[in-house]
N, C-alpha and C positions, 0 to 999 in steps of 0.2 A: 614507210610506209618517203615519200613524197609528192609534195606537190608536179612531180614530172610526169605521170600518170594520164593513164587522158580515161572518160569518162564506163568508156569498152575497159578499157582497167580496172576502176573498182569496183565496178557490175562483179566481173573476177570476181577480188578479190572480194567481194560481202559472203558471195559464191565459198569463199576455197574458207574464212575464219569457220563460220555456222560448220563445215567438212571439219576444223576440228578439234572443232565442241563446244565452240563460243556459243551463245542463246541468241537468234533471231534477232531483238535489237542492237547488243553489243556492235556482230557482225555488219548489218546497213550500219550505224553508229562511225564504224571506225575504221570502212573503207572511205571513208569521204572528214575525218577531224582534220589530217595535218593543215585544210584546206583552212579551217578556218582558229586553227593557232596552239591544236589541240595533237599531243602521241595519240598516239594505237593506244598503250596506255592508259591514256585521265583518258577515253574514248572510251574503254572498253567498262572501268569502272561507274562510272554517269553512264551508262547503256545497261551495265548490269539488275537490277530490278522488275527491269521490265519485257522479260522472256517470257516463254513459258500464255502471251494474257496477260502479264502485270504481275511475274511473283507464283505465274502459277496457276494465278486463277483463272484462265482460260477467256477475259474477258479479253479486252483492244491487240490483238493477232501487236507483238512485238517487231514484225520488221513493220510497221504503219507505223509501231512507235519511235520507232527507227529516224523512222524522214517524222515523227516532229518532231526531237528533242533536234532537229538541224535544218525544224523552218526553220526553229527556235535563234538557232546557232545565227540564220543566215537575218531571221528580220527582225526575231525577235525587241522586244521594246527594251527599257530600262529605267520609264518616267515613267512615276503611277500613274504620273497626274497624264501619261500620250496614249487618251482614250480615245485616239487617230491612228498610233497604233500595234494596239491591242488593234481592235479593227482589222489596219493591215495583219497581223499576223494569221488571227484566224479564220481572218478567208483564206488565203494560204492556206493553213490545217487543211479550213472545206474542201480546198478545190484540191490540195495531198489526200486527202481521205475517201472524195469521190470517185478519184484515179482510180486505189486503189479498190475500193468496192464492183468498178463498173468491174473493173478490169479478175477481180477473184470469188465479184458473188458475195463479202461482203466483210465487217471487220474486222467481227468475232472472232478468235484468236475459236471458240469453241465446237462455232456452226462452220470455217476451215475444218476443220478437225475430223465433221464430223461426229461434232459425243454430241447425247443427249440433252444433255441441264451440259453449264452454264454457271460448277458450282469447284472449289478452291478443288486440287490435285496432292493427295501427298507433294509435299513442296520438295521432294528428291528428282530430279532431271531421269528421265528414266537416260538408259544406259545404249547409245550412239554406235548401233550395228549397223549391216547391212540393214539386214530386216528396221530397224529402225528408219533410214528412210528411203524406204522403196513404201512400207505403210506412209509414208504423211507423204505434206504434201507443200513443207514446211517453205527447201533452196529453195521454190518453188516459187514464194511466197520474203523472202531473203531476193531474192532476183531483181524480182517484181516493183518491190516496193526500194533498189537498187536502182533503178532500168526507169522505175515514177519520178526518185529524185534529180538523179542523172536530166533529165528532156524538163521537166520544173524549172532547173538552170541558163537551160537553153532562153527562155524562155521572158525571164527576169530581164 
């Protein structure tokens, strides 16, 4: 992808990536990564472990984690002593998280999926079938996270 895509195209790209079989974090991260000088392949690798609520453990939603990876690329500091920079990044992440929670009801993968317990699942991802997409809210989470991210950039 190239930097000439508008935000709506990037949101659609995130959904498309998810429907191609990439995890929720990869889909959100890769749709915007070129804006930060990363290739789609690099973005897919850097976010690969965050799907399924981080390694399919059903913790923090991977789509939200994708947003947080992008937040690091946007506002992350590289000076270990920069407390203000860290605080600014954390505040930004908390704003994104609150918006996601407000729109989706939770940041927790297990809760979004309606699972009773937050516990690691078998590490093998479910096969992506029509039934998978019908019973899972993940496409909506990916679209929501990508939209929140796109809108957050308009504010800054």
